N, C-alpha and C positions, 0 to 999 in steps of 0.2 A: 488335538484335544486345548493346548495351551493359546493358539490361535483362535479356536472358536470362543473362548472365555476373554480373551481381547477385545473382539469383536462385538461383543453382546458387551463388556463394558465400555467401549466407545460410543456405540449406539445408545445406552442409556446418560451417555454424557459422564462418567464417572472417572473415564480416561481420555484424555486431549486426543485428536486424531495425532499421528505420527508428525507429522508438518508443524503442527502447532508446537510440538514439546521438544522439536529440535532447533524450534524457531523459523527456521525457513529465510525471513526476511528479517531488514530492520527499518523502521520508518524513522526517518529524518528530517529536519527542520533547518531553516537559515539561523544562526547563532544569534541574530539578532530579536528571533521571534521568542516571546518570554513563556510559550507551552510547552509546557512540559509531561501532559497527560492527555490522552484524548480515548474516545471511545471507537469500537471496532465502528461502529453506525457513523458517528463523526465523520470519521477516516473516507469511508463508505463514498459519503454526501458529498466529501470535498472531491473523489478522483472521479465519480459522478457530475460533478460541476454543478450539484444543487445546494450548495454551498461556495459565496463567492467570496466574502471577506473574512478574513480575521476578528475577533473581537477588537483589535485594535484601529479598523478601520482599511489596514492594507488588504491587498487583494492577495487572494491565496492562488497560486502556481502549482497546481500538480504535475508531477512527471514521473512518467511509466519505464520502466525496462520494455525490452522484445518481448514477443508473447514468447519467444520461445524461452528464456529463462527461468532455470527454476526457481529462482526466489520470484517472479510475477505469476506462476501458479500457486505457490504458496500465499503469497498476499490476496490471488483474487476469491482461493478458496477461505481464507480465515477471515477478510474484511466483508468480504462482497457475497462470500457463502454462495459463490457462483465458479464457474469453469471460467478459464481463459474465452473461449471458444463463446460463452454466453455474455461476457463482458463484450469480446468482438462484435456479437449480433447487436446489444443495445446499441452501441457506438454507431453502426453500419446505420439501423433506425433514423438518430436521432440526426446523424448527415444527411441521407436522404429525405427528408423531414426539413431540413434547412436551421434544426434548433442549435445545435451545438454542435462542435469538433472534440476529437478525446484530447487527453494532456498530450503535451509534450511525450518523446518518447526519444531516450537517450538509449546507443547499444552497449553500454556497459555500465557495473558498480562506478567505477572511476571519475564517470561522465555524468551521470546522475549527483555523483558528491561534487562534483566541479560546477554544476549547475546548482545545484541548492546552495553553494557557497557564494554563489554569483547575483543570486536571485533574492530580495529581501524576503518574500513574499511566499517560498519555496518551500516545498514539502515533495520527496520523495523515500520511496525505498531501497534499499541495496540486500544483498545477499549476506545472512547473519553473520559471515563472517568477515566480511570486506571491513578493510582499514576503513575509520573515522576522523578525516584530518580536522584542522582548526577551522574556522568558518563554519562548520555544520554541530548540530548537536544531535544526539539519540531521542524518540518520544517515547512514552512508555504506552501500550495500545491495552486498553481494558475491554473486557468482556460488561 
């Protein structure tokens, strides 16, 4: 009974899905980037490469975790409102048509952090509990 009530609340939007409640992921940018807050729609456009530059004119460089990473599943669901498979299908279509290639992919949270730290226009995401070191900053995602 409790599960049915919770499911109903999730459906009507009164309770966030579990992945969003737990966070599941943390969006990060290079510390030189002044952005502090982005909407989920803005982040989705960045990762689908529909937004190419930050407001300061610097190139945006998104970086993904592997498709098998739980943080990528949470990120895809919360930010793109799509499954990892649906995002993969989008990129296969883009590649096949010669329009674009997907973001760089790094195999671990540590390597995403290192990439973002070393790349001034970079934006990435890591597992919610991943350590965030100097050179990167968290970005708040709003709906």
